[in-house]
DRENROMI-711724 format. One line per field, with one value per residue (C-alpha): residue number from 1; x, z, y. Coordinates in nm, 4 decimals. Each point is the difference from the previous one (the first is absolute). Last residue first. Example, Ala and Ser with C-alpha at 12.3 -4.5 7.8 and 13.67 -1.06 7.14 Angstrom:
# DRENROMI-711724
nuke <- c(2	1);
u <- c(1.3670	-0.1370);
w <- c(0.7140	0.0660);
v <- c(-0.1060	-0.3440);
END
This chain:
# DRENROMI-711724
nuke <- c(358	357	356	355	354	353	352	351	350	349	348	347	346	345	344	343	342	341	340	339	338	337	336	335	334	333	332	331	330	329	328	327	326	325	324	323	322	321	320	319	318	317	316	315	314	313	312	311	310	309	308	307	306	305	304	303	302	301	300	299	298	297	296	295	294	293	292	291	290	289	288	287	286	285	284	283	282	281	280	279	278	277	276	275	274	273	272	271	270	269	268	267	266	265	264	263	262	261	260	259	258	257	256	255	254	253	252	251	250	249	248	247	246	245	244	243	242	241	240	239	238	237	236	235	234	233	232	231	230	229	228	227	226	225	224	223	222	221	220	219	218	217	216	215	214	213	212	211	210	209	208	207	206	205	204	203	202	201	200	199	198	197	196	195	194	193	192	191	190	189	188	187	186	185	184	183	182	181	180	179	178	177	176	175	174	173	172	171	170	169	168	167	166	165	164	163	162	161	160	159	158	157	156	155	154	153	152	151	150	149	148	147	146	145	144	143	142	141	140	139	138	137	136	135	134	133	132	131	130	129	128	127	126	125	124	123	122	121	120	119	118	117	116	115	114	113	112	111	110	109	108	107	106	105	104	103	102	101	100	99	98	97	96	95	94	93	92	91	90	89	88	87	86	85	84	83	82	81	80	79	78	77	76	75	74	73	72	71	70	69	68	67	66	65	64	63	62	61	60	59	58	57	56	55	54	53	52	51	50	49	48	47	46	45	44	43	42	41	40	39	38	37	36	35	34	33	32	31	30	29	28	27	26	25	24	23	22	21	20	19	18	17	16	15	14	13	12	11	10	9	8	7	6	5	4	3	2	1);
u <- c(0.4463	0.1156	-0.0308	0.2188	-0.1271	0.2956	-0.0097	0.2005	0.2842	0.0100	0.3442	0.1406	0.1310	-0.2197	0.1234	0.0418	0.3311	0.2148	0.2353	-0.1533	-0.2263	-0.3010	-0.3844	-0.2602	-0.1366	0.1613	-0.1612	-0.2365	0.3004	-0.0804	0.2515	0.2714	0.2397	0.3332	0.3084	0.2321	0.1046	0.1921	-0.1482	0.0980	-0.3712	-0.0661	0.1579	0.2149	0.0175	-0.3605	-0.2008	0.3183	-0.0848	-0.3342	0.1538	0.3008	-0.2670	-0.2128	0.2957	0.1105	-0.3410	-0.0374	-0.3684	-0.2528	-0.3694	-0.2218	-0.2869	-0.0432	0.1094	0.1259	0.3674	-0.0737	-0.0632	0.1233	-0.1906	0.0596	0.3711	0.3464	-0.1275	0.1499	-0.1686	-0.2527	0.0224	-0.2078	0.1760	-0.1080	0.1456	-0.2238	-0.2632	0.1977	0.0718	-0.0928	-0.3334	0.1794	0.1948	-0.2768	-0.2058	0.2862	0.0381	-0.3548	-0.0187	0.2849	0.0836	0.1201	-0.2827	-0.0302	-0.2909	-0.3284	-0.2593	-0.3659	-0.2355	0.2206	0.1337	-0.3519	-0.0984	0.3147	-0.0978	-0.3440	0.1089	0.2451	-0.2477	-0.2209	0.2668	0.1393	0.3656	0.1458	-0.1898	0.0387	0.3721	0.0987	0.1400	-0.3019	-0.0207	0.3608	0.0027	-0.3262	0.1623	0.3205	-0.1900	-0.1995	0.2850	0.1927	-0.2961	-0.0666	0.3611	-0.0329	-0.2985	0.2048	0.2647	-0.2649	-0.1259	0.2309	-0.2637	-0.3077	-0.2898	0.0178	0.2008	-0.2754	0.0574	0.1023	-0.2787	-0.2602	0.0755	-0.0469	-0.3357	-0.0957	0.0425	0.1563	0.0863	0.0610	0.0471	0.2574	-0.0192	-0.1348	-0.3346	-0.0077	-0.1491	0.2232	-0.2417	0.3119	-0.1276	-0.2394	0.2947	-0.0856	0.2737	-0.0084	0.3430	0.2807	-0.1271	0.0282	-0.0238	-0.1409	-0.0852	-0.3209	-0.1639	0.2634	-0.2179	-0.1263	0.3409	0.0853	-0.3254	0.0568	0.3666	-0.0594	-0.2722	0.2336	0.2613	0.2691	0.3253	0.3026	0.3088	0.3190	0.3747	0.0447	0.3669	0.1208	0.0937	-0.2652	-0.1046	0.1014	-0.1869	-0.2969	-0.0369	0.0628	-0.2751	-0.2290	0.0590	-0.0723	-0.2972	-0.1528	0.0715	-0.1593	-0.3057	-0.0217	-0.0400	-0.2680	-0.2029	0.0258	-0.0989	-0.3196	-0.0898	0.0331	0.0794	0.3152	0.0366	0.3988	-0.0128	-0.2262	0.2821	0.2440	-0.2380	-0.0788	0.3730	0.0768	-0.2907	0.1480	0.3536	-0.1132	-0.2179	0.2648	0.2534	-0.2692	0.0695	0.3634	-0.0720	0.1493	0.3330	0.1096	-0.0975	-0.2430	0.2448	-0.0385	0.2601	-0.1089	-0.1987	-0.1360	-0.3916	-0.0784	0.2342	0.2218	-0.0536	0.2809	-0.1285	0.2982	0.0697	0.2262	0.3220	-0.0043	0.1866	-0.1396	-0.1323	-0.3768	-0.0287	-0.3683	-0.0030	-0.3106	-0.2069	-0.3463	-0.2249	0.0971	-0.2161	-0.2145	-0.2094	-0.3227	-0.1362	-0.3706	0.0015	0.1297	-0.2103	0.0645	-0.3370	-0.1135	0.2171	-0.1743	-0.3366	0.1199	0.1345	0.3827	0.1370	0.1685	0.3842	0.0425	0.1195	-0.2970	-0.0628	-0.0246	0.3634	0.1222	0.2873	0.2118	0.3400	0.2477	0.3309	0.1696	0.3797	0.1946	0.3213	0.3686	0.0778	-0.1079	0.1188	-0.2813	-0.2055	-0.1210	-0.3959	-0.2101	-0.0359	-0.0908	-0.3278	-0.1087	-0.3141	-0.2119	-0.3733	-0.0227	-0.1686	0.2971	0.1347	-0.2594	-0.1687	0.3120	-0.0698	-0.3040);
w <- c(3.1530	-0.0752	0.0976	-0.1832	-0.2690	-0.1110	-0.3184	-0.2079	0.2156	0.1683	0.0310	0.3506	0.0986	-0.2456	-0.0958	0.1431	-0.0689	0.1710	-0.1853	0.0981	0.3233	-0.0215	-0.0309	-0.0560	0.3347	0.1029	0.3274	-0.1582	-0.1757	-0.3260	-0.2195	0.2446	0.0653	-0.1423	0.1423	-0.2073	-0.3600	-0.1460	-0.1314	0.1912	0.0879	-0.3823	-0.0028	-0.3065	-0.3915	-0.0795	0.2594	0.0423	-0.3334	0.1386	0.3258	-0.1930	-0.2258	0.2633	0.1955	-0.3018	-0.0682	0.3697	0.0410	0.1185	0.0068	-0.0820	0.1225	-0.2708	0.0978	-0.3298	0.0802	0.1077	0.3684	0.1979	0.2632	-0.1404	0.0978	-0.1221	-0.1819	-0.0386	-0.2763	0.1165	0.0197	-0.0921	0.0010	-0.2621	0.1198	0.3061	-0.1985	-0.2603	-0.3344	-0.2815	-0.0537	-0.0568	-0.2588	-0.1701	0.0000	-0.1715	-0.2606	-0.0675	-0.0147	-0.2437	0.0557	-0.3419	-0.0746	0.3323	0.2124	0.0776	0.2308	0.0430	-0.2266	-0.1249	0.3654	0.1367	-0.2443	0.0694	0.3813	-0.0537	-0.2378	0.2807	0.2724	-0.2100	-0.1120	0.3430	-0.0446	0.0278	0.3266	0.1835	-0.1112	0.1881	-0.2074	0.0100	0.3902	0.0651	-0.2091	0.1494	0.3433	-0.1067	-0.1945	0.3260	0.2240	-0.2461	-0.0705	0.3894	0.0482	-0.2792	0.1639	0.3297	-0.2034	-0.1785	0.3178	0.2960	0.2885	-0.2138	0.0065	-0.3815	-0.2029	-0.1015	-0.3320	0.0778	0.2335	-0.1942	-0.3247	0.1816	0.1139	-0.3447	-0.1237	0.2561	0.3673	0.2155	0.3892	0.2878	0.2614	0.0831	-0.1718	-0.3420	-0.1371	-0.2891	-0.2505	-0.1120	0.1174	0.2805	0.1902	0.2824	0.1274	0.2701	0.1229	-0.0482	-0.3529	-0.1692	-0.3742	-0.1861	-0.3635	-0.1759	-0.1958	-0.2808	-0.2651	0.2288	0.0815	-0.3628	-0.0959	0.2480	-0.0748	-0.3681	0.0409	0.1861	-0.2737	-0.0462	-0.1760	-0.0835	-0.1496	-0.1098	-0.0037	0.2103	0.0110	0.3384	0.1240	0.2625	-0.0945	-0.3792	-0.0509	0.2023	-0.2088	-0.3222	0.0637	0.1214	-0.3025	-0.2625	0.1973	-0.0171	-0.3756	-0.0597	0.2180	-0.2120	-0.3209	0.1394	0.1692	-0.2962	-0.2373	0.2102	0.0344	-0.3856	0.0153	-0.2322	-0.1134	0.0052	0.2987	0.1458	-0.0613	0.1932	0.2903	0.0462	0.0004	0.2662	0.2027	-0.0238	0.0807	0.3298	0.0705	-0.0074	0.1901	0.2710	0.2149	0.0059	0.1790	-0.2033	-0.1074	-0.3045	-0.3587	-0.1795	0.0476	0.3957	0.2598	0.3484	0.3132	0.1405	0.0416	-0.1290	0.2405	-0.1887	0.0727	-0.0843	-0.0581	0.0506	-0.1424	0.2234	-0.1461	-0.2207	-0.2952	-0.2675	0.2734	-0.0196	0.1135	-0.0038	-0.0010	0.1653	-0.0532	0.1431	0.0011	-0.3642	-0.0781	-0.3134	-0.1123	0.1518	0.3435	0.0518	0.2688	-0.0731	0.2658	-0.2153	0.0346	-0.1005	-0.2942	-0.1102	0.0062	-0.1853	-0.3024	-0.0487	-0.2781	-0.2776	-0.0135	-0.1022	0.3445	0.1490	0.0781	0.3411	0.0710	0.3608	-0.0784	0.1342	-0.1766	0.0156	-0.1651	-0.0687	0.0548	-0.1092	0.2037	-0.0667	-0.0197	-0.3403	-0.1339	-0.0696	-0.3238	-0.1694	0.0180	-0.3257	-0.0343	0.3703	-0.0512	-0.2865	0.2027	0.0045	0.0721	0.0540	-0.2528	-0.2018	0.2443	0.2824	-0.1490	0.0668	0.3701	-0.0670);
v <- c(2.1809	-0.3447	-0.3537	-0.2509	-0.2238	-0.1877	-0.2030	0.2562	0.1733	0.3052	0.1516	0.0453	0.3402	0.1900	0.3470	0.3619	0.1411	0.2311	0.2235	0.3240	-0.0362	-0.2055	0.0484	-0.2747	0.0105	-0.3211	-0.1524	-0.2436	-0.1665	-0.1977	0.1797	-0.0878	0.2898	-0.0042	0.1788	0.2133	-0.0206	-0.2962	-0.3203	-0.3281	-0.0793	-0.0199	-0.3356	-0.0554	0.0272	-0.0760	0.1766	0.2211	0.1790	0.1067	0.1426	0.1733	0.1541	0.1366	0.1319	0.1913	0.1515	0.1266	0.0168	0.2603	-0.1180	0.2822	0.2365	0.2752	0.3437	0.1482	-0.0591	-0.3597	-0.0778	-0.3048	-0.1940	-0.3448	0.0344	-0.1107	-0.2963	-0.3585	-0.2157	-0.2413	-0.3911	-0.2959	-0.3503	-0.2472	-0.3418	-0.0540	-0.2119	-0.2060	0.1675	-0.2421	0.1595	0.3310	-0.1594	-0.1698	0.3148	0.1946	-0.2766	0.0174	0.3825	0.0295	0.3689	0.1260	0.2387	0.1585	-0.1063	0.1851	-0.1627	0.0810	-0.1946	-0.2925	-0.0364	-0.0134	-0.2658	-0.1895	-0.0058	-0.1006	-0.2959	-0.0885	-0.0053	-0.2248	-0.2357	-0.0576	-0.1162	0.3636	0.0706	-0.3331	-0.0462	0.3277	0.2732	0.2272	-0.0448	0.0615	0.2902	0.1538	-0.0339	0.1757	0.2530	0.0911	0.0311	0.2165	0.2029	0.0510	0.0802	0.2695	0.1478	0.0324	0.1780	0.2214	0.1478	-0.0645	-0.0085	-0.1048	0.2097	0.0721	-0.2512	-0.2383	-0.1549	-0.3698	-0.0812	0.2104	-0.1808	-0.3379	0.1187	0.1026	-0.3369	-0.2522	-0.0192	-0.2968	0.0560	-0.0340	0.2396	0.3642	0.0839	0.1750	0.3060	0.1379	0.1947	0.2022	0.3555	-0.1641	-0.1391	-0.2247	-0.2486	-0.2782	-0.0578	-0.2342	-0.1020	-0.3458	-0.0877	-0.3072	0.0769	-0.0532	-0.2737	-0.0196	0.1526	0.2814	0.0936	0.0164	0.2007	0.2700	0.0408	-0.0073	0.2760	0.2187	-0.0382	-0.2559	0.0863	-0.2471	0.1064	-0.1936	0.0442	0.3134	0.0631	0.1041	0.3461	0.0300	0.3582	-0.0209	-0.3276	0.1469	0.3121	-0.1669	-0.2567	0.2688	0.2110	-0.2930	-0.1066	0.3473	0.0447	-0.3327	0.1347	0.3058	-0.2071	-0.2340	0.2770	0.2456	-0.2891	-0.0655	0.3738	0.0574	0.3941	0.0188	0.3706	-0.0174	0.2157	-0.2705	-0.2465	0.2142	0.0861	-0.3858	-0.0793	0.2691	-0.1496	-0.3385	0.1092	0.1726	-0.2871	-0.2861	0.2137	0.0988	-0.2898	0.0777	0.3218	0.2812	0.1305	0.2059	-0.0831	-0.2232	-0.3024	0.0179	0.0540	-0.1363	0.1070	-0.3304	0.0402	-0.3500	-0.1759	-0.2568	-0.3572	-0.2511	-0.3652	-0.2084	-0.3605	-0.2337	-0.1181	-0.3116	0.1678	0.2366	0.2262	0.1207	0.3441	0.1210	0.3746	0.1314	0.3052	0.0209	0.3265	0.0705	0.2967	0.0430	0.3004	0.1211	-0.0383	-0.0645	-0.2770	-0.3410	-0.1810	-0.3299	-0.1028	0.3697	-0.0027	-0.3272	0.1734	0.3098	-0.2092	-0.0299	0.1906	-0.1939	0.0081	-0.3619	-0.0874	0.1281	0.3821	0.1977	-0.0478	0.0033	-0.1885	-0.2981	-0.0487	-0.2884	0.0872	-0.3428	-0.0295	-0.3084	-0.0091	-0.0152	0.3561	0.1127	0.3359	0.2448	-0.0341	0.3343	0.0062	-0.0019	-0.3886	-0.0026	0.1760	-0.2346	-0.1077	-0.3201	-0.0882	-0.3729	-0.2293	-0.0885	-0.2539	-0.0401	-0.3028	-0.2109	0.0291	-0.2287);
END
């Protein structure tokens, strides 16, 4: 049944226009979660679907989840490296911006360029501007972490909703009950299974959390670890009904680069035993930074970030230079640190674990 994916998944040529960086002994896949209000083909989602997704009325596309999946060519553990969405970085459209804005800045610039050429077909504008956004995002991430992005995989709000429904939900655990009307997160403390709109709320909440986006990243890591363990289990992939629903969700809402062999990737991921995918977060200086125009940003030291990412292949990240490190799961950390200090996870989260988080 997996063979039916070939030729039926939406693809992007975004990587074709991005200069290659030197390889460092790992296959790097950029995993993106967007808040796009369209499907993988660029068609607008109906109002009823948007209500289910609690998508709101925002326009444009933001990349709420940015992860570089590092798959070593040897038998070393794979790492999923999270990048905070508000990290202040250089962007291809010029100057600096939050990394989450890189896609949309390029998208809006491309829409304006096409309209200046008297092109008004909305579906065409969406498709073409999305390609510009993807290319800009790949360039941004590749330049930021200084590794070659070999492949690209994107899932939208709709995809996230459908995929979690297809596998029967994902097991998570909260230390405390949460109630956040903005995201729709309303969960009791303890272990529970979330899917659909509840799963979206679980991974999107960042308000009313002590460390904002860093706490949200920890949630995303725990969620993805649990989901990965479930998807790769024999019970999921050997169930024809579940697999059929999963493949339908992928076709409708996932975008892959032209050269990513989805079957080879699926088999490789299936071969990773639970616990062999470690989820980590790049080091940050502070989550309470301010941009020159007053935006709330996450400040980063680019060289520290690059060293951290490279050492995931070359050696243990604990040996990196640059001050004391504070665990990303610490309740006491306010998100601020003095110059030279970093905030990052002390112990990576691994696929298969379901630790309780904030």
